[in-house]
Structure formats: C-alpha cells, structure tokens
N, C-alpha and C positions, 0 to 999 in steps of 0.2 A: 695443368695441361687440358690442350682442348683435344677432341675426336671428331672426325667425321661422321656423322650419322647419314647423312645423304648428299648426293652430287646431281645435277640436273645441267643440261645443256643451256636450257633458257634462264636467264637470271630473275625473271619475273617467278617463275615457280619455286626457285628458291627462296625468294623473298616471300610468297606465302605462305611457304612451311616455316620461315623464320618467324613470320607473325604469329602463326598456330602455336608455335612452341613458346614464345613470348607471352601470348594470352593464357597458355596453360601454368605459367610461372617458372618456366625454364630458360636460364638464362643462354643466348644463342648468339652466333654470329655467322656472317657471309662473307665467306673470301674468296677471291678471285672474280669478284662480279665485276668491277672495271677492266679488267684485263680481259674477259670473255667479252666485253663489249667494244673494247677497242680492237682486239683481234677476233671477229666474231666467225670467222673461217677456221679458226685453228681452236674451236672450244671444244672440240674431242680430243685432241690431241694436249690440250692443257688439263684434261682432267675435268673441264665442266666447271660449274660454280659449286661450291661445297659449303653446305651446312654442317657447321660446328657446334659443339656444346661440350661444357664441363665433362671431366672422366666421371665423375660423381653422380652425374645425371644422364648419362648414356642411355641405360636401361629404360629409364623413363620415357626420354625422347624417340629410341628407336620404337617403342610401341606406338606412339602419336603417328610417327612417321608412316607404320604399318597402318594404322587407321586411317590415315589421310590417302594412302596408296589403294585402299580397301573400298574407299568412298564414303566412310562413316560421318564424315563432316560434310558432305552434299546436302544442297539445300534443298527444300521438297519446291515443287512446280505448283505456285499457288493458282495457276491461270487455266491449268489442266490441259494444255497443248502439247506435253511430252517433252518440252524441252527445245521445240523446233522453232527455228526463225523464219518467219512468214517469206514468202517468197517475194520478191521484187517485181511488181508489175512496171512494165514499158509500156509508154503509151506512143501512140503513131507519131506525136510530135517530136518525143525524143527519140526514136530511130530516127526521124528524118535529121536530125540535131546531129546525130552520132554521123550520118551518111555525108552530109555537107562539111562537117569536121574532116573527114578522110579523106573525101573526094576533091574537095576545093580549098580544105586548110583555114576553114572560115567556121571560128566559133560563132554557135548562133543558138540564142537563149531559147529554151522552150519551157512549157507550163506542164508541171505533172498533174496528173488527176488527183481525186481526193481519195481517201481509205475505201470508198464502198466501190472502186471498180469503175468508175468514170472515164 
C-alpha cells in the first residue's frame, strides 16, 4: 500500500522530491502528474501532484521531505553573488527595436552590447 508523503501544485517540484527520495533509496512514485499538466487550471481541485511511498518507508520519506522543505539540500552559492540573477541590461538599439515592433509592427533586429556594459 502506498501513502502520500507530499503533494505539490507544480509537477516539477513533485519530480524533484521524487528524485531525492529515489536517491536516498526509497521507492517512490508520482501520481496525477499528467492529469495536473492536462488540466492545469484544476490542479488545486484535483489535490495537486502527489508523491507516494510504500507504507513501510513512510517515516523515512517524511523526514527527507521535511528536510527538503527546510532547505537542508540547497546548494551552496559558489560565486558569492547571494543567488541573485544579474539584471538584464537593455541597450538603446534594443529599446528602439521594441518601439518599432510595437509602433510599426515591424520586427527589427538589434545588437546586444557585451557583458561589460557597452
């Protein structure tokens, strides 16, 4: 018999938890993944995507899921940037291209500056 150890509205999160459980040696399965993808607007009403494990491994799986929720398996930031994504810098040519696209409905190619901010 399988028991639900966690439920998510995003199928990707359920797959990540499934992968972590499998890596720890716990046999797990993901239920209702395809239903949630097909009927994305009803995910909450369907109960989300459920990660289920065997009843004999439920306690160990629950501890791992609690660890995932607490951030125990988060990767360390090697670059020292605090996990922030750098801001996208727009150039004058890209703004002009967007303006022409919206005003004249003409796609105009533009060149991006280098990463040094040119």
